[in-house]
PDB file of N, H, CA, C and O in Angstrom:
ATOM      1  N   MET A   1       0.935  -1.210  -0.115  1.00  0.00           N
ATOM      2  CA  MET A   1       0.172   0.074   0.198  1.00  0.00           C
ATOM      3  C   MET A   1       0.748   1.242  -0.115  1.00  0.00           C
ATOM      4  O   MET A   1       1.749   1.356   0.592  1.00  0.00           O
ATOM      5  N   VAL A   2       0.617   2.171  -0.823  1.00  0.00           N
ATOM      6  H   VAL A   2      -0.197   2.079  -1.397  1.00  0.00           H
ATOM      7  CA  VAL A   2       1.263   3.289  -1.008  1.00  0.00           C
ATOM      8  C   VAL A   2       0.642   4.334  -0.546  1.00  0.00           C
ATOM      9  O   VAL A   2      -0.483   4.394  -1.042  1.00  0.00           O
ATOM     10  N   ILE A   3       0.914   5.416   0.373  1.00  0.00           N
ATOM     11  H   ILE A   3       1.828   5.368   0.777  1.00  0.00           H
ATOM     12  CA  ILE A   3       0.205   6.482   0.938  1.00  0.00           C
ATOM     13  C   ILE A   3       1.062   7.789   0.247  1.00  0.00           C
ATOM     14  O   ILE A   3       2.288   7.880   0.194  1.00  0.00           O
ATOM     15  N   GLY A   4       0.073   8.764  -0.261  1.00  0.00           N
ATOM     16  H   GLY A   4      -0.923   8.690  -0.218  1.00  0.00           H
ATOM     17  CA  GLY A   4       0.776   9.776  -0.948  1.00  0.00           C
ATOM     18  C   GLY A   4       0.796  10.815   0.406  1.00  0.00           C
ATOM     19  O   GLY A   4      -0.314  10.917   0.926  1.00  0.00           O
ATOM     20  N   ILE A   5       1.757  11.513   0.983  1.00  0.00           N
ATOM     21  H   ILE A   5       2.659  11.430   0.561  1.00  0.00           H
ATOM     22  CA  ILE A   5       1.647  12.532   1.806  1.00  0.00           C
ATOM     23  C   ILE A   5       2.805  13.369   1.900  1.00  0.00           C
ATOM     24  O   ILE A   5       3.927  12.865   1.919  1.00  0.00           O
ATOM     25  N   GLY A   6       2.622  14.621   1.962  1.00  0.00           N
ATOM     26  H   GLY A   6       1.710  15.031   1.947  1.00  0.00           H
ATOM     27  CA  GLY A   6       3.587  15.690   1.937  1.00  0.00           C
ATOM     28  C   GLY A   6       4.720  15.450   3.026  1.00  0.00           C
ATOM     29  O   GLY A   6       4.521  14.711   3.991  1.00  0.00           O
ATOM     30  N   SER A   7       6.030  16.179   2.797  1.00  0.00           N
ATOM     31  H   SER A   7       6.191  16.780   2.013  1.00  0.00           H
ATOM     32  CA  SER A   7       7.094  16.083   3.830  1.00  0.00           C
ATOM     33  C   SER A   7       6.486  16.486   5.187  1.00  0.00           C
ATOM     34  O   SER A   7       6.334  15.745   6.159  1.00  0.00           O
ATOM     35  N   ILE A   8       6.122  17.958   5.071  1.00  0.00           N
ATOM     36  H   ILE A   8       6.246  18.560   4.282  1.00  0.00           H
ATOM     37  CA  ILE A   8       5.631  18.576   6.138  1.00  0.00           C
ATOM     38  C   ILE A   8       4.439  17.726   7.107  1.00  0.00           C
ATOM     39  O   ILE A   8       4.566  17.582   8.323  1.00  0.00           O
ATOM     40  N   SER A   9       3.511  17.312   6.470  1.00  0.00           N
ATOM     41  H   SER A   9       3.408  17.429   5.482  1.00  0.00           H
ATOM     42  CA  SER A   9       2.519  16.231   7.168  1.00  0.00           C
ATOM     43  C   SER A   9       3.604  15.003   7.636  1.00  0.00           C
ATOM     44  O   SER A   9       3.476  14.589   8.788  1.00  0.00           O
ATOM     45  N   PHE A  10       4.337  14.593   7.046  1.00  0.00           N
ATOM     46  H   PHE A  10       4.441  14.929   6.110  1.00  0.00           H
ATOM     47  CA  PHE A  10       5.132  13.411   7.315  1.00  0.00           C
ATOM     48  C   PHE A  10       5.925  13.786   8.826  1.00  0.00           C
ATOM     49  O   PHE A  10       6.087  13.050   9.799  1.00  0.00           O
ATOM     50  N   ASN A  11       6.302  15.066   8.642  1.00  0.00           N
ATOM     51  H   ASN A  11       6.170  15.664   7.851  1.00  0.00           H
ATOM     52  CA  ASN A  11       7.292  15.012   9.911  1.00  0.00           C
ATOM     53  C   ASN A  11       6.287  15.788  11.061  1.00  0.00           C
ATOM     54  O   ASN A  11       6.649  15.844  12.236  1.00  0.00           O
ATOM     55  N   ARG A  12       5.398  16.195  10.750  1.00  0.00           N
ATOM     56  H   ARG A  12       5.105  16.150   9.795  1.00  0.00           H
ATOM     57  CA  ARG A  12       4.591  16.646  12.021  1.00  0.00           C
ATOM     58  C   ARG A  12       4.218  15.430  12.661  1.00  0.00           C
ATOM     59  O   ARG A  12       4.504  15.281  13.849  1.00  0.00           O
ATOM     60  N   LYS A  13       3.509  14.381  11.915  1.00  0.00           N
ATOM     61  H   LYS A  13       3.277  14.502  10.950  1.00  0.00           H
ATOM     62  CA  LYS A  13       3.153  13.070  12.209  1.00  0.00           C
ATOM     63  C   LYS A  13       4.249  12.280  13.148  1.00  0.00           C
ATOM     64  O   LYS A  13       3.841  11.717  14.164  1.00  0.00           O
ATOM     65  N   VAL A  14       5.553  12.243  12.824  1.00  0.00           N
ATOM     66  H   VAL A  14       5.885  12.700  11.999  1.00  0.00           H
ATOM     67  CA  VAL A  14       6.526  11.507  13.394  1.00  0.00           C
ATOM     68  C   VAL A  14       7.002  12.182  14.721  1.00  0.00           C
ATOM     69  O   VAL A  14       7.227  11.446  15.682  1.00  0.00           O
ATOM     70  N   ILE A  15       7.163  13.474  14.832  1.00  0.00           N
ATOM     71  H   ILE A  15       6.980  14.072  14.051  1.00  0.00           H
ATOM     72  CA  ILE A  15       7.035  14.534  15.915  1.00  0.00           C
ATOM     73  C   ILE A  15       5.995  14.300  17.053  1.00  0.00           C
ATOM     74  O   ILE A  15       6.152  14.476  18.261  1.00  0.00           O
ATOM     75  N   GLN A  16       4.881  13.854  16.370  1.00  0.00           N
ATOM     76  H   GLN A  16       4.753  13.710  15.389  1.00  0.00           H
ATOM     77  CA  GLN A  16       3.692  13.728  17.221  1.00  0.00           C
ATOM     78  C   GLN A  16       3.593  12.278  17.950  1.00  0.00           C
ATOM     79  O   GLN A  16       3.054  12.133  19.047  1.00  0.00           O
ATOM     80  N   LEU A  17       4.136  11.303  17.259  1.00  0.00           N
ATOM     81  H   LEU A  17       4.573  11.420  16.367  1.00  0.00           H
ATOM     82  CA  LEU A  17       4.246   9.768  17.540  1.00  0.00           C
ATOM     83  C   LEU A  17       5.466   9.526  18.398  1.00  0.00           C
ATOM     84  O   LEU A  17       5.591   8.555  19.144  1.00  0.00           O
ATOM     85  N   HIS A  18       6.540  10.688  18.198  1.00  0.00           N
ATOM     86  H   HIS A  18       6.438  11.477  17.592  1.00  0.00           H
ATOM     87  CA  HIS A  18       7.580  10.408  19.076  1.00  0.00           C
ATOM     88  C   HIS A  18       7.253  11.117  20.639  1.00  0.00           C
ATOM     89  O   HIS A  18       7.683  10.594  21.667  1.00  0.00           O
ATOM     90  N   LYS A  19       6.558  12.183  20.646  1.00  0.00           N
ATOM     91  H   LYS A  19       6.209  12.609  19.811  1.00  0.00           H
ATOM     92  CA  LYS A  19       5.807  12.833  21.772  1.00  0.00           C
ATOM     93  C   LYS A  19       5.091  11.865  22.630  1.00  0.00           C
ATOM     94  O   LYS A  19       5.104  11.832  23.861  1.00  0.00           O
ATOM     95  N   GLU A  20       4.439  11.050  21.784  1.00  0.00           N
ATOM     96  H   GLU A  20       4.428  11.076  20.784  1.00  0.00           H
ATOM     97  CA  GLU A  20       3.278  10.178  22.467  1.00  0.00           C
ATOM     98  C   GLU A  20       4.083   8.841  22.924  1.00  0.00           C
ATOM     99  O   GLU A  20       3.542   7.955  23.586  1.00  0.00           O
ATOM    100  N   GLY A  21       5.239   8.803  22.559  1.00  0.00           N
ATOM    101  H   GLY A  21       5.678   9.522  22.021  1.00  0.00           H
ATOM    102  CA  GLY A  21       6.165   7.482  22.970  1.00  0.00           C
ATOM    103  C   GLY A  21       5.865   6.363  22.048  1.00  0.00           C
ATOM    104  O   GLY A  21       5.934   5.246  22.561  1.00  0.00           O
ATOM    105  N   TYR A  22       5.542   6.426  20.782  1.00  0.00           N
ATOM    106  H   TYR A  22       5.486   7.333  20.366  1.00  0.00           H
ATOM    107  CA  TYR A  22       5.406   5.573  19.964  1.00  0.00           C
ATOM    108  C   TYR A  22       6.985   5.338  19.230  1.00  0.00           C
ATOM    109  O   TYR A  22       7.389   4.239  18.851  1.00  0.00           O
ATOM    110  N   LEU A  23       7.658   6.454  19.141  1.00  0.00           N
ATOM    111  H   LEU A  23       7.330   7.347  19.448  1.00  0.00           H
ATOM    112  CA  LEU A  23       8.928   6.461  18.518  1.00  0.00           C
ATOM    113  C   LEU A  23      10.043   6.925  19.293  1.00  0.00           C
ATOM    114  O   LEU A  23       9.971   7.947  19.975  1.00  0.00           O
ATOM    115  N   HIS A  24      11.074   6.210  19.213  1.00  0.00           N
ATOM    116  H   HIS A  24      11.133   5.380  18.659  1.00  0.00           H
ATOM    117  CA  HIS A  24      12.416   6.581  20.114  1.00  0.00           C
ATOM    118  C   HIS A  24      13.313   7.465  18.949  1.00  0.00           C
ATOM    119  O   HIS A  24      13.319   7.231  17.740  1.00  0.00           O
ATOM    120  N   CYS A  25      13.983   8.425  19.580  1.00  0.00           N
ATOM    121  H   CYS A  25      13.978   8.615  20.562  1.00  0.00           H
ATOM    122  CA  CYS A  25      14.611   9.456  18.808  1.00  0.00           C
ATOM    123  C   CYS A  25      16.244   9.404  19.038  1.00  0.00           C
ATOM    124  O   CYS A  25      16.646   9.967  20.056  1.00  0.00           O
ATOM    125  N   ASP A  26      17.371   8.682  18.047  1.00  0.00           N
ATOM    126  H   ASP A  26      17.044   8.225  17.219  1.00  0.00           H
ATOM    127  CA  ASP A  26      18.470   8.914  18.477  1.00  0.00           C
ATOM    128  C   ASP A  26      19.118  10.151  17.544  1.00  0.00           C
ATOM    129  O   ASP A  26      18.726  10.244  16.381  1.00  0.00           O
ATOM    130  N   ILE A  27      19.843  10.841  17.919  1.00  0.00           N
ATOM    131  H   ILE A  27      20.162  10.765  18.864  1.00  0.00           H
ATOM    132  CA  ILE A  27      20.638  11.971  17.211  1.00  0.00           C
ATOM    133  C   ILE A  27      21.863  11.319  16.461  1.00  0.00           C
ATOM    134  O   ILE A  27      22.644  10.859  17.294  1.00  0.00           O
ATOM    135  N   VAL A  28      22.227  11.155  15.357  1.00  0.00           N
ATOM    136  H   VAL A  28      21.593  11.529  14.680  1.00  0.00           H
ATOM    137  CA  VAL A  28      23.679  10.508  15.116  1.00  0.00           C
ATOM    138  C   VAL A  28      24.287  11.724  14.645  1.00  0.00           C
ATOM    139  O   VAL A  28      23.728  12.372  13.760  1.00  0.00           O
ATOM    140  N   LYS A  29      25.281  12.064  15.102  1.00  0.00           N
ATOM    141  H   LYS A  29      25.735  11.537  15.821  1.00  0.00           H
ATOM    142  CA  LYS A  29      26.381  13.121  14.618  1.00  0.00           C
ATOM    143  C   LYS A  29      27.167  13.039  13.294  1.00  0.00           C
ATOM    144  O   LYS A  29      27.881  12.059  13.084  1.00  0.00           O
ATOM    145  N   GLY A  30      27.071  13.937  12.483  1.00  0.00           N
ATOM    146  H   GLY A  30      26.491  14.734  12.653  1.00  0.00           H
ATOM    147  CA  GLY A  30      27.493  13.866  10.976  1.00  0.00           C
ATOM    148  C   GLY A  30      28.823  14.481  11.039  1.00  0.00           C
ATOM    149  O   GLY A  30      29.056  15.538  11.626  1.00  0.00           O
ATOM    150  N   ASP A  31      29.702  13.758  10.395  1.00  0.00           N
ATOM    151  H   ASP A  31      29.512  12.900   9.917  1.00  0.00           H
ATOM    152  CA  ASP A  31      31.124  14.201  10.072  1.00  0.00           C
ATOM    153  C   ASP A  31      31.230  15.660   9.563  1.00  0.00           C
ATOM    154  O   ASP A  31      31.595  16.691  10.127  1.00  0.00           O
ATOM    155  N   LYS A  32      30.671  15.336   7.976  1.00  0.00           N
ATOM    156  H   LYS A  32      30.374  14.498   7.518  1.00  0.00           H
ATOM    157  CA  LYS A  32      30.630  16.502   7.011  1.00  0.00           C
ATOM    158  C   LYS A  32      29.575  17.064   6.942  1.00  0.00           C
ATOM    159  O   LYS A  32      29.591  18.111   6.295  1.00  0.00           O
ATOM    160  N   PHE A  33      28.312  16.654   7.526  1.00  0.00           N
ATOM    161  H   PHE A  33      28.299  15.803   8.052  1.00  0.00           H
ATOM    162  CA  PHE A  33      27.220  16.959   7.021  1.00  0.00           C
ATOM    163  C   PHE A  33      26.200  17.167   8.963  1.00  0.00           C
ATOM    164  O   PHE A  33      26.486  16.680  10.057  1.00  0.00           O
ATOM    165  N   ALA A  34      25.351  17.847   8.645  1.00  0.00           N
ATOM    166  H   ALA A  34      25.119  18.243   7.756  1.00  0.00           H
ATOM    167  CA  ALA A  34      24.485  17.923   9.888  1.00  0.00           C
ATOM    168  C   ALA A  34      24.145  16.990  10.664  1.00  0.00           C
ATOM    169  O   ALA A  34      24.476  15.924  10.147  1.00  0.00           O
ATOM    170  N   ASP A  35      23.607  16.827  11.737  1.00  0.00           N
ATOM    171  H   ASP A  35      23.338  17.693  12.158  1.00  0.00           H
ATOM    172  CA  ASP A  35      23.380  15.787  12.535  1.00  0.00           C
ATOM    173  C   ASP A  35      22.168  15.267  12.036  1.00  0.00           C
ATOM    174  O   ASP A  35      21.476  16.028  11.359  1.00  0.00           O
ATOM    175  N   LYS A  36      21.683  13.828  12.291  1.00  0.00           N
ATOM    176  H   LYS A  36      22.245  13.210  12.840  1.00  0.00           H
ATOM    177  CA  LYS A  36      20.518  13.292  11.915  1.00  0.00           C
ATOM    178  C   LYS A  36      19.717  12.793  12.892  1.00  0.00           C
ATOM    179  O   LYS A  36      20.198  12.204  13.860  1.00  0.00           O
ATOM    180  N   ALA A  37      18.341  12.991  12.724  1.00  0.00           N
ATOM    181  H   ALA A  37      17.950  13.470  11.938  1.00  0.00           H
ATOM    182  CA  ALA A  37      17.536  12.458  13.706  1.00  0.00           C
ATOM    183  C   ALA A  37      17.417  10.787  13.264  1.00  0.00           C
ATOM    184  O   ALA A  37      17.628  10.623  12.063  1.00  0.00           O
ATOM    185  N   VAL A  38      17.165   9.731  13.906  1.00  0.00           N
ATOM    186  H   VAL A  38      16.993   9.864  14.882  1.00  0.00           H
ATOM    187  CA  VAL A  38      17.152   8.430  13.633  1.00  0.00           C
ATOM    188  C   VAL A  38      16.022   8.041  14.201  1.00  0.00           C
ATOM    189  O   VAL A  38      16.215   8.034  15.417  1.00  0.00           O
ATOM    190  N   TYR A  39      14.916   7.704  13.942  1.00  0.00           N
ATOM    191  H   TYR A  39      14.759   7.710  12.954  1.00  0.00           H
ATOM    192  CA  TYR A  39      13.553   7.068  14.688  1.00  0.00           C
ATOM    193  C   TYR A  39      13.329   5.630  14.530  1.00  0.00           C
ATOM    194  O   TYR A  39      13.293   5.018  13.463  1.00  0.00           O
ATOM    195  N   SER A  40      13.204   5.230  15.531  1.00  0.00           N
ATOM    196  H   SER A  40      13.233   5.727  16.398  1.00  0.00           H
ATOM    197  CA  SER A  40      12.736   3.665  15.791  1.00  0.00           C
ATOM    198  C   SER A  40      11.321   3.665  16.607  1.00  0.00           C
ATOM    199  O   SER A  40      10.812   4.492  17.364  1.00  0.00           O
ATOM    200  N   ILE A  41      10.923   2.447  16.153  1.00  0.00           N
ATOM    201  H   ILE A  41      11.336   1.775  15.539  1.00  0.00           H
ATOM    202  CA  ILE A  41       9.532   2.394  16.897  1.00  0.00           C
ATOM    203  C   ILE A  41       9.928   1.629  18.182  1.00  0.00           C
ATOM    204  O   ILE A  41      10.861   0.826  18.203  1.00  0.00           O
ATOM    205  N   THR A  42       8.987   1.997  19.491  1.00  0.00           N
ATOM    206  H   THR A  42       8.230   2.649  19.474  1.00  0.00           H
ATOM    207  CA  THR A  42       9.094   1.379  20.536  1.00  0.00           C
ATOM    208  C   THR A  42       8.285   0.013  20.691  1.00  0.00           C
ATOM    209  O   THR A  42       7.737  -0.471  19.700  1.00  0.00           O
ATOM    210  N   GLU A  43       8.211  -0.633  21.993  1.00  0.00           N
ATOM    211  H   GLU A  43       8.657  -0.240  22.797  1.00  0.00           H
ATOM    212  CA  GLU A  43       7.343  -1.568  22.194  1.00  0.00           C
ATOM    213  C   GLU A  43       5.981  -0.926  22.323  1.00  0.00           C
ATOM    214  O   GLU A  43       5.079  -1.562  21.777  1.00  0.00           O
ATOM    215  N   LYS A  44       5.663   0.109  22.882  1.00  0.00           N
ATOM    216  H   LYS A  44       6.396   0.625  23.325  1.00  0.00           H
ATOM    217  CA  LYS A  44       4.370   0.886  22.502  1.00  0.00           C
ATOM    218  C   LYS A  44       3.772   1.298  21.307  1.00  0.00           C
ATOM    219  O   LYS A  44       2.565   1.422  21.095  1.00  0.00           O
ATOM    220  N   GLY A  45       4.846   1.534  20.424  1.00  0.00           N
ATOM    221  H   GLY A  45       5.826   1.434  20.596  1.00  0.00           H
ATOM    222  CA  GLY A  45       4.584   1.906  19.066  1.00  0.00           C
ATOM    223  C   GLY A  45       4.175   0.490  18.328  1.00  0.00           C
ATOM    224  O   GLY A  45       3.363   0.541  17.404  1.00  0.00           O
ATOM    225  N   ARG A  46       4.649  -0.581  18.672  1.00  0.00           N
ATOM    226  H   ARG A  46       5.308  -0.623  19.422  1.00  0.00           H
ATOM    227  CA  ARG A  46       4.274  -1.830  17.797  1.00  0.00           C
ATOM    228  C   ARG A  46       2.834  -2.495  18.183  1.00  0.00           C
ATOM    229  O   ARG A  46       2.486  -3.611  17.798  1.00  0.00           O
ATOM    230  N   THR A  47       2.032  -1.605  19.028  1.00  0.00           N
ATOM    231  H   THR A  47       2.315  -0.698  19.340  1.00  0.00           H
ATOM    232  CA  THR A  47       0.647  -1.530  19.307  1.00  0.00           C
ATOM    233  C   THR A  47      -0.243  -0.682  18.619  1.00  0.00           C
ATOM    234  O   THR A  47      -1.466  -0.641  18.757  1.00  0.00           O
ATOM    235  N   LEU A  48       0.470  -0.003  17.859  1.00  0.00           N
ATOM    236  H   LEU A  48       1.463  -0.036  17.747  1.00  0.00           H
ATOM    237  CA  LEU A  48      -0.503   0.908  17.036  1.00  0.00           C
ATOM    238  C   LEU A  48      -1.108   0.282  15.860  1.00  0.00           C
ATOM    239  O   LEU A  48      -0.659  -0.662  15.211  1.00  0.00           O
ATOM    240  N   THR A  49      -2.059   0.858  15.700  1.00  0.00           N
ATOM    241  H   THR A  49      -2.424   1.625  16.228  1.00  0.00           H
ATOM    242  CA  THR A  49      -2.649   0.543  14.249  1.00  0.00           C
ATOM    243  C   THR A  49      -2.451   1.376  13.446  1.00  0.00           C
ATOM    244  O   THR A  49      -2.135   2.524  13.757  1.00  0.00           O
ATOM    245  N   PHE A  50      -2.639   0.843  11.874  1.00  0.00           N
ATOM    246  H   PHE A  50      -2.895  -0.090  11.621  1.00  0.00           H
ATOM    247  CA  PHE A  50      -2.560   1.870  10.756  1.00  0.00           C
ATOM    248  C   PHE A  50      -3.423   2.820  11.163  1.00  0.00           C
ATOM    249  O   PHE A  50      -3.011   3.952  11.413  1.00  0.00           O
ATOM    250  N   GLN A  51      -4.463   2.552  11.258  1.00  0.00           N
ATOM    251  H   GLN A  51      -4.797   1.632  11.054  1.00  0.00           H
ATOM    252  CA  GLN A  51      -5.570   3.699  11.379  1.00  0.00           C
ATOM    253  C   GLN A  51      -5.314   5.232  12.230  1.00  0.00           C
ATOM    254  O   GLN A  51      -5.614   6.379  11.899  1.00  0.00           O
ATOM    255  N   LYS A  52      -4.567   4.645  13.568  1.00  0.00           N
ATOM    256  H   LYS A  52      -4.323   3.713  13.837  1.00  0.00           H
ATOM    257  CA  LYS A  52      -3.884   5.539  14.455  1.00  0.00           C
ATOM    258  C   LYS A  52      -2.848   6.411  13.575  1.00  0.00           C
ATOM    259  O   LYS A  52      -2.800   7.641  13.560  1.00  0.00           O
ATOM    260  N   VAL A  53      -2.147   5.650  12.951  1.00  0.00           N
ATOM    261  H   VAL A  53      -2.187   4.651  12.963  1.00  0.00           H
ATOM    262  CA  VAL A  53      -1.189   6.432  12.104  1.00  0.00           C
ATOM    263  C   VAL A  53      -1.353   7.369  11.245  1.00  0.00           C
ATOM    264  O   VAL A  53      -0.494   8.230  11.052  1.00  0.00           O
ATOM    265  N   VAL A  54      -2.458   7.322  10.633  1.00  0.00           N
ATOM    266  H   VAL A  54      -3.155   6.623  10.790  1.00  0.00           H
ATOM    267  CA  VAL A  54      -2.898   7.973   9.148  1.00  0.00           C
ATOM    268  C   VAL A  54      -3.935   9.121  10.027  1.00  0.00           C
ATOM    269  O   VAL A  54      -4.302  10.195   9.550  1.00  0.00           O
ATOM    270  N   ASP A  55      -4.230   8.706  11.150  1.00  0.00           N
ATOM    271  H   ASP A  55      -3.932   7.833  11.538  1.00  0.00           H
ATOM    272  CA  ASP A  55      -5.149   9.963  11.922  1.00  0.00           C
ATOM    273  C   ASP A  55      -4.677  11.089  12.176  1.00  0.00           C
ATOM    274  O   ASP A  55      -5.375  11.941  12.725  1.00  0.00           O
TER     275      ASP A  55
END
C-alpha cells in the first residue's frame, strides 16, 4: 500500500508519535554534514494500528 503525503505532514506525524512515546529518537552526529535524527519504533509503538498512524 502506498500513501501519498507531503513531507511537512510526515514530519509533523513523526514528531507527534515521538511525543506520545510510539517512536524513539537517536541523534547521529554527522562528520561532514548536519546531525540526523534516527527514529525507531518503541514497544508501545508496536501496538499501533494503521488507522492511528494516518489519523
